[in-house]
N, C-alpha and C positions, 0 to 999 in steps of 0.2 A: 267910082269904079275901080281905080287904082288901089284904094285902101282895101277894098274887098279882096282883091287879088293877093295883096301882101298877107292879109289875115288868113286867107285860104292856104297859101304857101306855108306860112308859119305853122298852121294847125297840121297839115300833112307832114311836115318835118318833125314836129313833136310826136305825133302818133307813130311815125316810122321809128324814131329813136326808142320810144317806150316799148313798142313791139319787139325791137331787136334786143333790148335788155331782158325783157321777160322770156323770150325764146332761149336766150343764152343761159340764163339762170336755170330754166327747166332742163336744158340739156346737160349742164354740168352737175346738177343736183344728183342725178342717178348714176353718175359715172365715177368710178374710183380711180385714183391716180397715185403715183408715187412721186414726191418731190425730193430730189437729192440736192442738198446744199454743200458746196466745197469751200475750202479754206481761202481760196482766191476770191471769193465773193460770187462766183458763178452758180447757177442753178440748172438742173436738168429736170424736166418734168416728163414722166412716163405714163401714158395712158394705160388703161386696164387691158388692152388688147395686145400690148407688146410682150414678147417673151420675158424680158427682164422683170416687168411689173408682175407677170403672172407667178414668178418665183417669190417676189418680195411681198405681195399683198397678203398671202396667208400668214406669213411671219408677222406683219404689221397688225392684222386682226387679232392674232394670238396675244401680242404685247398689249394691245388696247383692252382686250378682255381681262387679262391679269391686272392691269393698272386699275380697273375699276370704272364705274359709271361716270365719275366726274372728270375723267382724263381727256375728254374730246373737246 
């Protein structure tokens, strides 16, 4: 009986982790963001709903359009 509980707990943990990963991937796939990398090694990630990203995203899309289809 103890083995069955261990296997059940393991299956629940694996299913939970898999669901979490899948939900996170789906959420971030449809969301644009701007990642800014600085010389000191730090990074700032701005979501598409921030005012700063709203100004930068159109410029980034324009640069990517000019760069061509293989640039992503």
